[in-house]
C-alpha positions, 0 to 999 in steps of 0.5 A: 499499499505504501504512501496511499494508506489513507485517502486515495490520491487519484485515479488516472481516468477520463470522465465517462457517461453515467453508469448504464442502469440497464446492464445485465445481471451477468453477461453471457460471455463471462463465466457463470459461478452459479450463485456461489457465495464468495467471502470478500474482506476489506477494511472500510478505512480508505475513502472513497474506495471503501468506508462507512458513511457517517450519515447512514452507517452503511459501508460504501465506496468505489470498490463496493460498487465495482465488486457488486457489479462483478458479482452480478456479472459473474453470478455469485453472492458476496459476503463482506467481512472486515479485518485490519490492513496489517492482517489482510494479506496474510489472512487471504494467503491463509485462505480465511477469505477468498478475495481482499480489497482495500486499494492494495498496490500490486507489488512483486513481494506481495505476489509471493503470498497472494495472487493479484487480479489485473489492475482495476485502478491506477493512482496518479496525482497531478499538480493543480495550480491557478490559471495564471501561474507562471513561476513553475511548470513541474515538480522540480521547478516548484521545489526550487521556488522557496516561497511556493506552498502546497495545500494538503490533508494530513496523512493522505497520499498527496501529503506524502507525495508532496513530502517525498517526491516534491520537497525534501522528505521532511514531514514537518516542512512549513511549505505544506499547509494542512487542511481538513478537507480536499475542498478546503485545499482547492479554495485556498489555492483559488484564494492564493493562500497556497500555490499547488494542490495534488489531485487525481486526473478526474477531479483535476479535469472537473475542477479545471473545466468548471473554473472558467480559467481560474485553474489548470494542471501543470507537469506530469503524473506523480505517485503512480501505483496500480491497485488489484484485488488479492486472492489465495495462491492458485485461486480459481476466482482470478480468471473470472474476476479478470474477465469481469474487470476487462468487461467493466473497462470495455463498457465504460463502467469503471470510468463511470465509477471513477467519475462518481467517486473521484470527481463527484465525491471530492466536489461534494456532488 
């Protein structure tokens, strides 16, 4: 999971049409798992992928929507359970759960214990700045601008990317100004209180498109990671889930989920 252990930094995706409500329960060209029950474990501590809605008390998020759609298309029933991140990979490896989902970065050392699905999300952060910004154009030139300030939420991937990929590795660096919400960092950027906010491409595009020239994106992606579901080694579920992931990518469902959870969620929609 590395630095993305808290709030998701971003997803490299384009805006897509709304999720089609007429999608079939499961497609004829996908495997049919015959209504079997599959135990899926998560942590509910990584919004907007999975978390407990403080208003309803229900567990919701991008991964819940995606897994529920995968289950419909492959014809299986999901039984959700919870465990801590520290215990999850070993528990799935031991066969206590059949699938694990909590924004798990695909890494070679983890493949020694569990099998991964194909990537279902790519986390990439981009530099959101004011539309008239000319003092810097990428991470290196921003770092050289000693007066430049970054707005971030403490403990999030944008915070750690700012510390370790843009600045000097000092988590107490005074050039990082902390805010309670992502929306507050964008407001501070517009007001000139900070000069840079890191966010995903979907949210960045949404903010830029609605800003009437007040905001723009500079530089290339930072903090790239691929996320996958995990399974016990040799699991027969890997191939069907991969087929479903491909179908969800091909028909725009994953792009629609990206818009729902990484643009509308951040913008309060």
